[in-house]
C-alpha positions as CSV (number, residue, x, y, z in Angstrom):
1,M,11.2,-10.7,5.2
2,A,9.1,-9.5,7.8
3,V,8.9,-6.5,10.3
4,A,7.8,-6.1,13.6
5,N,4.7,-4.1,14.1
6,N,2.2,-4.1,17.4
7,E,4.2,-7.1,18.5
8,Q,3.3,-9.1,15.1
9,L,5.6,-10.1,12.5
10,V,4.3,-8.6,9.0
11,P,5.3,-9.8,5.8
12,E,7.2,-7.6,3.6
13,V,8.4,-7.1,0.1
14,P,10.3,-4.4,-1.9
15,A,8.4,-2.5,-4.3
16,A,10.1,-4.5,-7.0
17,G,8.9,-7.6,-5.8
18,V,5.2,-6.6,-5.8
19,P,3.9,-8.9,-8.7
20,D,2.5,-7.2,-11.7
21,G,-1.3,-7.3,-11.3
22,G,-1.0,-7.6,-7.7
23,M,-3.9,-6.4,-5.8
24,L,-2.2,-3.0,-4.3
25,L,-4.2,-1.1,-1.4
26,D,-2.8,2.6,-1.0
27,V,-3.5,3.9,2.5
28,R,-2.0,7.5,2.1
29,E,-4.1,10.6,2.2
30,A,-5.9,12.2,-0.6
31,Y,-3.1,14.7,-1.4
32,E,-0.5,12.2,-1.6
33,W,-2.7,9.9,-4.0
34,A,-3.5,12.9,-6.1
35,A,0.3,13.6,-6.6
36,G,1.0,10.1,-7.7
37,H,-0.2,6.5,-7.2
38,V,-0.1,3.1,-8.7
39,P,-2.7,3.0,-11.8
40,A,-4.6,0.1,-10.6
41,A,-4.4,0.5,-6.7
42,L,-7.3,0.7,-4.6
43,H,-7.1,3.9,-2.4
44,I,-8.4,3.5,1.2
45,P,-6.9,6.1,3.8
46,L,-5.3,4.4,6.9
47,G,-7.8,6.6,8.9
48,E,-10.7,5.1,6.9
49,L,-9.7,1.4,6.7
50,G,-11.7,0.2,9.6
51,S,-15.3,1.7,8.1
52,R,-14.3,0.7,4.5
53,A,-12.6,-2.8,4.8
54,G,-15.4,-4.6,3.0
55,E,-13.9,-2.8,-0.1
56,V,-10.8,-4.9,0.3
57,P,-11.0,-8.3,-1.6
58,R,-10.6,-11.3,0.7
59,D,-9.6,-14.0,-2.1
60,D,-6.2,-12.6,-2.9
61,T,-2.9,-11.2,-1.3
62,I,-3.0,-7.7,-0.4
63,Y,0.0,-5.6,-1.0
64,V,-0.3,-2.4,1.3
65,I,1.6,0.8,0.4
66,C,2.0,4.3,2.0
67,R,4.8,6.9,1.3
68,S,7.5,5.0,3.1
69,G,6.2,1.7,4.6
70,N,5.2,2.9,8.2
71,R,1.5,3.5,7.8
72,S,1.3,0.3,5.6
73,A,3.0,-1.9,8.1
74,Y,0.2,-0.9,10.7
75,A,-2.6,-1.5,8.0
76,A,-1.3,-4.8,6.8
77,A,-0.9,-6.0,10.7
78,A,-4.5,-5.0,11.2
79,L,-5.8,-6.8,8.0
80,N,-3.8,-9.9,8.8
81,R,-5.6,-9.9,12.3
82,A,-8.7,-9.4,10.5
83,G,-8.5,-12.4,8.4
84,W,-6.8,-11.1,5.2
85,S,-3.6,-12.0,3.7
86,A,-1.7,-8.7,3.6
87,V,1.8,-8.0,2.8
88,N,3.6,-4.4,3.6
89,V,5.6,-2.9,0.6
90,A,9.0,-1.7,2.2
91,G,10.0,1.8,1.3
92,G,6.5,2.5,0.0
93,M,5.8,4.7,-2.9
94,Q,9.3,6.2,-2.5
95,E,10.9,3.1,-3.3
96,W,8.1,2.4,-6.0
97,A,9.1,5.6,-7.8
98,A,12.9,4.9,-7.3
99,A,12.3,1.5,-8.8
100,G,10.9,2.9,-11.8
101,R,7.3,1.0,-11.5
102,P,4.2,2.5,-13.1
103,M,2.8,5.7,-11.6
104,V,0.1,8.2,-12.6
105,S,-1.5,11.6,-11.0
106,E,-4.7,12.9,-10.6
107,T,-3.5,16.2,-11.4
108,G,-2.5,16.3,-14.8
109,A,1.4,16.8,-13.8
110,A,4.0,14.4,-14.0
111,P,3.3,12.0,-10.8
112,T,5.3,12.4,-7.7
113,V,5.5,11.1,-4.5
114,A,4.0,13.7,-2.0
């Protein structure tokens, strides 16, 4: 499935469709990340992606996630335009949590989606 974003189709998968070990890029803000995130995800807030894009590997498909799937669709579109292979995670961390996928927090409390 794909979602239209900035007049470009962005590939999209549900949270359950992200392969185990897939390269996940979390573009949420720091407080959202601290509340709960995917253990092996790379965290680069959307507003910093332009200046930190060099941290995103180019040799693998990048699964981009945010809270609900909106910010990550913008990020995936931008990455695809710049030569990466990026896929939006539909439903974001809300769907990730609902699917029972692994999460951790930075706060010591049980992980939540902020």
